ZALO-475472 format. One record per residue (C-alpha): residue number from 1; chain; x negated, y negated, z. Coordinates in steps of 0.001 Angstrom, whole numbers. Layout:
% residues N
[NUM; "A"; [X; Y; Z]]
...
//
This chain:
% residues 447
[1; "A"; [-5371; -9151; -24837]]
[2; "A"; [-1849; -8236; -25966]]
[3; "A"; [-1480; -5809; -23047]]
[4; "A"; [-2468; -8572; -20607]]
[5; "A"; [114; -11051; -21915]]
[6; "A"; [2967; -11304; -19385]]
[7; "A"; [5028; -13827; -21359]]
[8; "A"; [6845; -11243; -23487]]
[9; "A"; [8360; -7764; -23140]]
[10; "A"; [10447; -6137; -20412]]
[11; "A"; [9673; -7765; -17062]]
[12; "A"; [9726; -4932; -14509]]
[13; "A"; [7736; -2374; -16552]]
[14; "A"; [5099; -4990; -17354]]
[15; "A"; [4950; -6185; -13749]]
[16; "A"; [4644; -2606; -12486]]
[17; "A"; [1921; -1740; -14993]]
[18; "A"; [-89; -4680; -13710]]
[19; "A"; [816; -4092; -10055]]
[20; "A"; [-86; -398; -9871]]
[21; "A"; [-3842; -863; -10443]]
[22; "A"; [-3715; -3713; -7904]]
[23; "A"; [-1962; -1352; -5478]]
[24; "A"; [-4533; 1396; -6008]]
[25; "A"; [-7345; -1140; -5613]]
[26; "A"; [-5829; -2373; -2353]]
[27; "A"; [-5357; 1216; -1193]]
[28; "A"; [-9034; 1885; -1823]]
[29; "A"; [-9889; -1396; -101]]
[30; "A"; [-7821; -302; 2905]]
[31; "A"; [-9583; 3067; 2785]]
[32; "A"; [-12836; 1156; 2631]]
[33; "A"; [-12104; -530; 5970]]
[34; "A"; [-10369; 2490; 7467]]
[35; "A"; [-13293; 4831; 6866]]
[36; "A"; [-15494; 2633; 9057]]
[37; "A"; [-13124; 2994; 11987]]
[38; "A"; [-12324; 6635; 11221]]
[39; "A"; [-15937; 7782; 11237]]
[40; "A"; [-16918; 5520; 14138]]
[41; "A"; [-13895; 6851; 16046]]
[42; "A"; [-15061; 10419; 15528]]
[43; "A"; [-18820; 9978; 16011]]
[44; "A"; [-19119; 6813; 18119]]
[45; "A"; [-17985; 5549; 21497]]
[46; "A"; [-14900; 3586; 22528]]
[47; "A"; [-17160; 519; 22652]]
[48; "A"; [-18139; 1146; 19016]]
[49; "A"; [-14462; 1360; 18045]]
[50; "A"; [-13753; -1905; 19879]]
[51; "A"; [-16781; -3539; 18237]]
[52; "A"; [-15664; -2525; 14741]]
[53; "A"; [-12108; -3616; 15573]]
[54; "A"; [-13037; -7116; 16724]]
[55; "A"; [-15994; -7623; 14382]]
[56; "A"; [-14160; -6458; 11279]]
[57; "A"; [-11223; -8739; 12078]]
[58; "A"; [-13570; -11736; 12172]]
[59; "A"; [-15291; -10692; 8945]]
[60; "A"; [-11883; -10030; 7370]]
[61; "A"; [-10711; -13525; 8304]]
[62; "A"; [-13734; -15077; 6582]]
[63; "A"; [-13372; -12732; 3599]]
[64; "A"; [-9699; -13633; 3258]]
[65; "A"; [-10768; -17267; 3028]]
[66; "A"; [-12834; -16364; -24]]
[67; "A"; [-9995; -14344; -1547]]
[68; "A"; [-7441; -17075; -817]]
[69; "A"; [-9601; -19894; -2135]]
[70; "A"; [-10337; -17865; -5266]]
[71; "A"; [-6580; -17768; -5898]]
[72; "A"; [-7204; -21196; -7402]]
[73; "A"; [-9231; -19475; -10113]]
[74; "A"; [-6612; -16742; -10584]]
[75; "A"; [-3807; -19272; -11079]]
[76; "A"; [-5713; -21742; -13283]]
[77; "A"; [-7176; -18994; -15484]]
[78; "A"; [-3736; -17359; -15741]]
[79; "A"; [-2160; -20657; -16780]]
[80; "A"; [-4846; -21261; -19418]]
[81; "A"; [-4358; -17772; -20840]]
[82; "A"; [-583; -18344; -20914]]
[83; "A"; [-1208; -21629; -22760]]
[84; "A"; [-3507; -19826; -25267]]
[85; "A"; [-6537; -21884; -24165]]
[86; "A"; [-9195; -19201; -23570]]
[87; "A"; [-12210; -21544; -23722]]
[88; "A"; [-10734; -23634; -20907]]
[89; "A"; [-10363; -20397; -18939]]
[90; "A"; [-14090; -19695; -19463]]
[91; "A"; [-14996; -23175; -18236]]
[92; "A"; [-12827; -22656; -15155]]
[93; "A"; [-14619; -19408; -14362]]
[94; "A"; [-18038; -21016; -14769]]
[95; "A"; [-17124; -23826; -12410]]
[96; "A"; [-15664; -21363; -9906]]
[97; "A"; [-18803; -19210; -9845]]
[98; "A"; [-20924; -22170; -8743]]
[99; "A"; [-18398; -23312; -6124]]
[100; "A"; [-18243; -19861; -4575]]
[101; "A"; [-22012; -19415; -4557]]
[102; "A"; [-22199; -22395; -2194]]
[103; "A"; [-19235; -21128; -155]]
[104; "A"; [-20833; -17706; 313]]
[105; "A"; [-24095; -19277; 1492]]
[106; "A"; [-22268; -21392; 4081]]
[107; "A"; [-20409; -18353; 5431]]
[108; "A"; [-23676; -16426; 5670]]
[109; "A"; [-25196; -19061; 7959]]
[110; "A"; [-21995; -19379; 9985]]
[111; "A"; [-21574; -15665; 10679]]
[112; "A"; [-25245; -14837; 11309]]
[113; "A"; [-26042; -17781; 13583]]
[114; "A"; [-22620; -17931; 15219]]
[115; "A"; [-22044; -14213; 15873]]
[116; "A"; [-22382; -14426; 19708]]
[117; "A"; [-20060; -17426; 19860]]
[118; "A"; [-17481; -15702; 17650]]
[119; "A"; [-17567; -12565; 19815]]
[120; "A"; [-17187; -14679; 22964]]
[121; "A"; [-14229; -16608; 21545]]
[122; "A"; [-12583; -13291; 20703]]
[123; "A"; [-13043; -12170; 24327]]
[124; "A"; [-14844; -9035; 23147]]
[125; "A"; [-14882; -6616; 26120]]
[126; "A"; [-18176; -6678; 28030]]
[127; "A"; [-18934; -3038; 27153]]
[128; "A"; [-18558; -3831; 23440]]
[129; "A"; [-19961; -7373; 23284]]
[130; "A"; [-23433; -6595; 21887]]
[131; "A"; [-21981; -4064; 19455]]
[132; "A"; [-19530; -6680; 18162]]
[133; "A"; [-22299; -9264; 17690]]
[134; "A"; [-24418; -6769; 15750]]
[135; "A"; [-21504; -5851; 13449]]
[136; "A"; [-20756; -9508; 12656]]
[137; "A"; [-24411; -10353; 11977]]
[138; "A"; [-25029; -7449; 9613]]
[139; "A"; [-21873; -8154; 7596]]
[140; "A"; [-22628; -11876; 7692]]
[141; "A"; [-26093; -11359; 6244]]
[142; "A"; [-24419; -9866; 3174]]
[143; "A"; [-21756; -12523; 2695]]
[144; "A"; [-23034; -13602; -727]]
[145; "A"; [-22506; -10013; -1825]]
[146; "A"; [-19047; -9912; -213]]
[147; "A"; [-18189; -13186; -1991]]
[148; "A"; [-19266; -11895; -5407]]
[149; "A"; [-17388; -8634; -4813]]
[150; "A"; [-14076; -10395; -4109]]
[151; "A"; [-14521; -13178; -6669]]
[152; "A"; [-14815; -10710; -9541]]
[153; "A"; [-11383; -9305; -8709]]
[154; "A"; [-9760; -12736; -8632]]
[155; "A"; [-11190; -13696; -12014]]
[156; "A"; [-10025; -10546; -13768]]
[157; "A"; [-6544; -10690; -12243]]
[158; "A"; [-6255; -14193; -13708]]
[159; "A"; [-7104; -12683; -17099]]
[160; "A"; [-4302; -10150; -16644]]
[161; "A"; [-6780; -7319; -16061]]
[162; "A"; [-6108; -5383; -12860]]
[163; "A"; [-8050; -2261; -13892]]
[164; "A"; [-11601; -3647; -13648]]
[165; "A"; [-11088; -4703; -9989]]
[166; "A"; [-9748; -1191; -9338]]
[167; "A"; [-12954; 315; -10712]]
[168; "A"; [-15049; -2052; -8569]]
[169; "A"; [-13178; -1145; -5387]]
[170; "A"; [-13336; 2552; -6201]]
[171; "A"; [-17111; 2379; -6567]]
[172; "A"; [-17445; 498; -3287]]
[173; "A"; [-15178; 2955; -1467]]
[174; "A"; [-17192; 5989; -2545]]
[175; "A"; [-20508; 4451; -1537]]
[176; "A"; [-19053; 3152; 1745]]
[177; "A"; [-17913; 6646; 2742]]
[178; "A"; [-21352; 8011; 1894]]
[179; "A"; [-23015; 5214; 3846]]
[180; "A"; [-20805; 5718; 6904]]
[181; "A"; [-21533; 9426; 6957]]
[182; "A"; [-25257; 8742; 6638]]
[183; "A"; [-25656; 5857; 9096]]
[184; "A"; [-22908; 6623; 11641]]
[185; "A"; [-22562; 10404; 11612]]
[186; "A"; [-26128; 11172; 10542]]
[187; "A"; [-28269; 8516; 12230]]
[188; "A"; [-25881; 7733; 15121]]
[189; "A"; [-25973; 3967; 14458]]
[190; "A"; [-22350; 3407; 15537]]
[191; "A"; [-20771; 60; 14593]]
[192; "A"; [-24057; -1286; 13182]]
[193; "A"; [-24216; 1646; 10774]]
[194; "A"; [-20653; 961; 9621]]
[195; "A"; [-21521; -2689; 8919]]
[196; "A"; [-24656; -1734; 6991]]
[197; "A"; [-22710; 786; 4908]]
[198; "A"; [-20135; -1908; 4066]]
[199; "A"; [-22679; -4402; 2743]]
[200; "A"; [-24722; -1867; 771]]
[201; "A"; [-21593; -362; -813]]
[202; "A"; [-20414; -3763; -2014]]
[203; "A"; [-23880; -4519; -3403]]
[204; "A"; [-23797; -1344; -5495]]
[205; "A"; [-20251; -2173; -6639]]
[206; "A"; [-21214; -5698; -7731]]
[207; "A"; [-24223; -4472; -9711]]
[208; "A"; [-22219; -1782; -11507]]
[209; "A"; [-19323; -4221; -12091]]
[210; "A"; [-21637; -6675; -13843]]
[211; "A"; [-22792; -3837; -16109]]
[212; "A"; [-19143; -3008; -16906]]
[213; "A"; [-18356; -6666; -17610]]
[214; "A"; [-21205; -6936; -20108]]
[215; "A"; [-19663; -4058; -22062]]
[216; "A"; [-16084; -5408; -21852]]
[217; "A"; [-14535; -7537; -24601]]
[218; "A"; [-13218; -10722; -22995]]
[219; "A"; [-10652; -13094; -24561]]
[220; "A"; [-13479; -15664; -24846]]
[221; "A"; [-17243; -15883; -25167]]
[222; "A"; [-18846; -16545; -21767]]
[223; "A"; [-22411; -17880; -21657]]
[224; "A"; [-24720; -20015; -19534]]
[225; "A"; [-23268; -23248; -20900]]
[226; "A"; [-20070; -22459; -18993]]
[227; "A"; [-21998; -22395; -15691]]
[228; "A"; [-21405; -26030; -14965]]
[229; "A"; [-19237; -27818; -12425]]
[230; "A"; [-16654; -29703; -14443]]
[231; "A"; [-14709; -32169; -12343]]
[232; "A"; [-11311; -31426; -13892]]
[233; "A"; [-11637; -27673; -13412]]
[234; "A"; [-13150; -28013; -9952]]
[235; "A"; [-10315; -30352; -8983]]
[236; "A"; [-7664; -27841; -10050]]
[237; "A"; [-9390; -24938; -8312]]
[238; "A"; [-9704; -26945; -5099]]
[239; "A"; [-6200; -28410; -5370]]
[240; "A"; [-4603; -24964; -5721]]
[241; "A"; [-7036; -22883; -3688]]
[242; "A"; [-7601; -25108; -658]]
[243; "A"; [-4028; -25031; 709]]
[244; "A"; [-3924; -21249; 306]]
[245; "A"; [-7305; -20866; 2000]]
[246; "A"; [-6387; -23242; 4801]]
[247; "A"; [-3118; -21423; 5357]]
[248; "A"; [-4834; -18041; 5433]]
[249; "A"; [-7501; -19400; 7778]]
[250; "A"; [-4936; -20694; 10245]]
[251; "A"; [-2801; -17556; 9936]]
[252; "A"; [-5962; -15501; 10424]]
[253; "A"; [-6776; -17545; 13505]]
[254; "A"; [-3313; -16808; 14867]]
[255; "A"; [-3972; -13073; 14497]]
[256; "A"; [-7390; -13516; 16095]]
[257; "A"; [-5684; -15230; 19035]]
[258; "A"; [-3311; -12272; 19275]]
[259; "A"; [-6303; -9904; 19200]]
[260; "A"; [-8058; -11945; 21893]]
[261; "A"; [-4948; -11641; 24069]]
[262; "A"; [-5050; -7859; 23678]]
[263; "A"; [-8842; -7762; 24244]]
[264; "A"; [-8251; -9346; 27647]]
[265; "A"; [-6262; -6213; 28583]]
[266; "A"; [-9368; -4006; 28349]]
[267; "A"; [-11441; -1892; 25989]]
[268; "A"; [-8747; 784; 25468]]
[269; "A"; [-6127; -1760; 24403]]
[270; "A"; [-8752; -3414; 22181]]
[271; "A"; [-9514; -90; 20502]]
[272; "A"; [-5768; 617; 20187]]
[273; "A"; [-5018; -2598; 18330]]
[274; "A"; [-8030; -1959; 16098]]
[275; "A"; [-6560; 1400; 15122]]
[276; "A"; [-3127; -161; 14615]]
[277; "A"; [-4510; -2864; 12313]]
[278; "A"; [-6102; -225; 10088]]
[279; "A"; [-2765; 1581; 9854]]
[280; "A"; [-1066; -1741; 9035]]
[281; "A"; [-3387; -2187; 6078]]
[282; "A"; [-1748; 897; 4540]]
[283; "A"; [1901; 380; 5450]]
[284; "A"; [1857; -3156; 3990]]
[285; "A"; [194; -2148; 719]]
[286; "A"; [3172; -2381; -1643]]
[287; "A"; [4365; -5909; -708]]
[288; "A"; [740; -7108; -558]]
[289; "A"; [115; -5718; -4068]]
[290; "A"; [3227; -7469; -5362]]
[291; "A"; [2015; -10721; -3774]]
[292; "A"; [-1255; -10642; -5735]]
[293; "A"; [386; -9419; -8942]]
[294; "A"; [3202; -11946; -8738]]
[295; "A"; [741; -14844; -8701]]
[296; "A"; [-863; -13866; -12026]]
[297; "A"; [2485; -12908; -13626]]
[298; "A"; [4210; -16142; -12606]]
[299; "A"; [1177; -18301; -13511]]
[300; "A"; [1177; -17071; -17110]]
[301; "A"; [4929; -17498; -17530]]
[302; "A"; [5114; -20956; -15991]]
[303; "A"; [2095; -21956; -18086]]
[304; "A"; [4093; -20846; -21149]]
[305; "A"; [7255; -22597; -19895]]
[306; "A"; [9265; -19440; -19123]]
[307; "A"; [10501; -20326; -15627]]
[308; "A"; [13517; -18005; -15641]]
[309; "A"; [11270; -15091; -16524]]
[310; "A"; [9153; -15896; -13452]]
[311; "A"; [12271; -15909; -11235]]
[312; "A"; [13380; -12529; -12566]]
[313; "A"; [9944; -11135; -11754]]
[314; "A"; [10330; -12399; -8170]]
[315; "A"; [13672; -10639; -7726]]
[316; "A"; [12376; -7410; -9260]]
[317; "A"; [9345; -7420; -6961]]
[318; "A"; [11472; -7928; -3850]]
[319; "A"; [13830; -5073; -4785]]
[320; "A"; [11066; -2532; -5397]]
[321; "A"; [8980; -3467; -2340]]
[322; "A"; [12056; -3415; -51]]
[323; "A"; [12710; 227; -962]]
[324; "A"; [9169; 1096; 119]]
[325; "A"; [9570; -1085; 3224]]
[326; "A"; [12456; 1057; 4493]]
[327; "A"; [10353; 4221; 4164]]
[328; "A"; [7399; 2634; 5955]]
[329; "A"; [9646; 1398; 8762]]
[330; "A"; [11019; 4880; 9464]]
[331; "A"; [7606; 6544; 9339]]
[332; "A"; [5777; 3948; 11451]]
[333; "A"; [8420; 3338; 14103]]
[334; "A"; [9244; 6967; 14803]]
[335; "A"; [5922; 8729; 14027]]
[336; "A"; [3313; 6039; 14421]]
[337; "A"; [1385; 8349; 16741]]
[338; "A"; [595; 10608; 13780]]
[339; "A"; [-753; 7667; 11801]]
[340; "A"; [-2816; 6357; 14718]]
[341; "A"; [-4121; 9850; 15455]]
[342; "A"; [-5920; 9853; 12103]]
[343; "A"; [-8295; 7169; 13385]]
[344; "A"; [-8796; 8183; 17004]]
[345; "A"; [-8880; 11349; 19077]]
[346; "A"; [-8409; 9433; 22357]]
[347; "A"; [-4801; 9868; 23638]]
[348; "A"; [-4745; 6492; 25416]]
[349; "A"; [-5967; 4681; 22317]]
[350; "A"; [-3376; 6435; 20144]]
[351; "A"; [-575; 5584; 22605]]
[352; "A"; [-1525; 1898; 22649]]
[353; "A"; [-1793; 1813; 18866]]
[354; "A"; [1683; 3355; 18413]]
[355; "A"; [3180; 890; 20880]]
[356; "A"; [1818; -1988; 18806]]
[357; "A"; [2777; -363; 15490]]
[358; "A"; [6464; -275; 16414]]
[359; "A"; [6536; -4062; 16088]]
[360; "A"; [4808; -3896; 12714]]
[361; "A"; [7343; -1303; 11566]]
[362; "A"; [10019; -3983; 11912]]
[363; "A"; [7837; -6340; 9885]]
[364; "A"; [7784; -3783; 7049]]
[365; "A"; [11443; -4648; 6384]]
[366; "A"; [10618; -8356; 6152]]
[367; "A"; [7321; -8691; 4308]]
[368; "A"; [8863; -7479; 1045]]
[369; "A"; [10611; -10864; 905]]
[370; "A"; [7823; -13014; 2328]]
[371; "A"; [4892; -11625; 328]]
[372; "A"; [6743; -11750; -3005]]
[373; "A"; [7787; -15345; -2301]]
[374; "A"; [4203; -16293; -1454]]
[375; "A"; [2947; -14757; -4705]]
[376; "A"; [5684; -16569; -6614]]
[377; "A"; [4903; -19971; -5108]]
[378; "A"; [1163; -19467; -5593]]
[379; "A"; [1802; -18742; -9271]]
[380; "A"; [3868; -21918; -9543]]
[381; "A"; [996; -23874; -8011]]
[382; "A"; [3176; -24795; -4993]]
[383; "A"; [324; -23949; -2663]]
[384; "A"; [929; -26868; -319]]
[385; "A"; [4284; -25349; 578]]
[386; "A"; [2657; -21920; 1003]]
[387; "A"; [242; -23524; 3434]]
[388; "A"; [3041; -25291; 5333]]
[389; "A"; [5195; -22196; 5821]]
[390; "A"; [2201; -20137; 6900]]
[391; "A"; [1102; -22708; 9465]]
[392; "A"; [4633; -23052; 10838]]
[393; "A"; [4956; -19306; 11242]]
[394; "A"; [1547; -18957; 12869]]
[395; "A"; [1452; -21891; 15257]]
[396; "A"; [5105; -22603; 15975]]
[397; "A"; [6164; -18972; 16383]]
[398; "A"; [3475; -16255; 16382]]
[399; "A"; [996; -17680; 18895]]
[400; "A"; [3598; -19074; 21374]]
[401; "A"; [5578; -15824; 21178]]
[402; "A"; [2458; -13725; 21815]]
[403; "A"; [1518; -15751; 24896]]
[404; "A"; [5112; -15556; 26140]]
[405; "A"; [5229; -11791; 25704]]
[406; "A"; [1866; -11428; 27436]]
[407; "A"; [3219; -13217; 30487]]
[408; "A"; [6620; -11545; 30705]]
[409; "A"; [5954; -8181; 29033]]
[410; "A"; [3667; -6576; 31569]]
[411; "A"; [945; -5894; 28995]]
[412; "A"; [3289; -4149; 26521]]
[413; "A"; [1610; -4147; 23094]]
[414; "A"; [5012; -3657; 21457]]
[415; "A"; [6315; -6904; 22940]]
[416; "A"; [3122; -8781; 22054]]
[417; "A"; [3342; -7365; 18519]]
[418; "A"; [6927; -8642; 18127]]
[419; "A"; [5413; -12107; 17672]]
[420; "A"; [4599; -11129; 14076]]
[421; "A"; [8084; -10202; 12772]]
[422; "A"; [9477; -13234; 14621]]
[423; "A"; [7189; -15522; 12626]]
[424; "A"; [7991; -13670; 9397]]
[425; "A"; [11724; -14380; 9825]]
[426; "A"; [11047; -18114; 10155]]
[427; "A"; [8796; -18096; 7083]]
[428; "A"; [11390; -16243; 4982]]
[429; "A"; [14034; -18824; 5882]]
[430; "A"; [11642; -21575; 4748]]
[431; "A"; [10957; -19733; 1480]]
[432; "A"; [14659; -19377; 630]]
[433; "A"; [15223; -23062; 1428]]
[434; "A"; [12322; -24068; -828]]
[435; "A"; [13627; -21815; -3621]]
[436; "A"; [16979; -23616; -3565]]
[437; "A"; [15265; -27016; -3430]]
[438; "A"; [12897; -26334; -6338]]
[439; "A"; [15746; -24882; -8409]]
[440; "A"; [17697; -28168; -8093]]
[441; "A"; [14675; -30252; -9013]]
[442; "A"; [13682; -28298; -12118]]
[443; "A"; [16198; -26268; -14110]]
[444; "A"; [14651; -23072; -15463]]
[445; "A"; [14182; -22164; -19086]]
[446; "A"; [14448; -18685; -20480]]
[447; "A"; [12897; -16689; -23248]]
//
């Protein structure tokens, strides 16, 4: 428990020790999604690639809702640990497990029954429509498994443990690769095989993770009596998690709108943006890892009353992730074709992907600020502001800019992609303004 206490010791080394397993877990998670597209790209058709691209983006949007909503558990558990109230942390986890069981069931019905409607809304190309529907339905049928898989990570990050989620993701990644090779390369099942491999891999990971948990010493005793919805704990989880989930839903919708715009340009452009999104999952890893780590780090320190320590962690995270952002910008902008070529052997698809990636390369220089700020504000419990800045960026900037670029850009994926860094700039400005405002309202304390 001492190693998971963020309220004492040197800030940057402790933050990095917690962040690195999160980074590796996110890398494996990105590999998890990338392998689907990689193997489908090598052994399937362009329609399969488009189907995985569109279908996985829909599933990812729903999954991100689970992850975002579960941030309520991460923050509340982290605060209770920082306050040295482990039994309250156990009660929070018990309440959260029941809430998310219901949430997973609802998403299962939504994605299975609504798969054709979701594919139609996304303007899935005609050649890939049935493939897209099949991918969504298979993943949707396993949404309770997907929910459990992601919820376990959120709980342990709240406890200050980033290694157990890393083990869970590693297990899932290995089994997903094996499943893709079996179902896609071996049986020729295309996008449907990739979806089946995803669900089965996460099932194996969840089962093994539960075995690991039973053998792990927790900072509290957890038993069936904790599996009860307590109004106070449920209220905190919902109060903190709902704004984050709503923000991520609306931001996700904005990216789905952008994808639908590209889908209207044809199956090659659709496949190209699918490849580009998989590359983006890797080039954004460091700031995304700091975002998740920052939430748990800041939650413990604010729970203990060490506000200045939380601010120093924010500045340290921005500095480290910016250095990586510069490297990613240079690599992606000037040699994005090499990155895209890993996922597709089709020259037209690679060219479209690189065109789109140039816009994301610019965003690499910006997300180091935005993601660290989001993690910081989530840890403070200022999730209503996080929701507001995300919605403003998505609906006041990203979507209008994408439609504008579609109309004046002649189908250029680079110009359409510029909508994303434009929205990031606006969100960063809002984050700096909020930082100054909150600093005036509540002077920090130091340890």
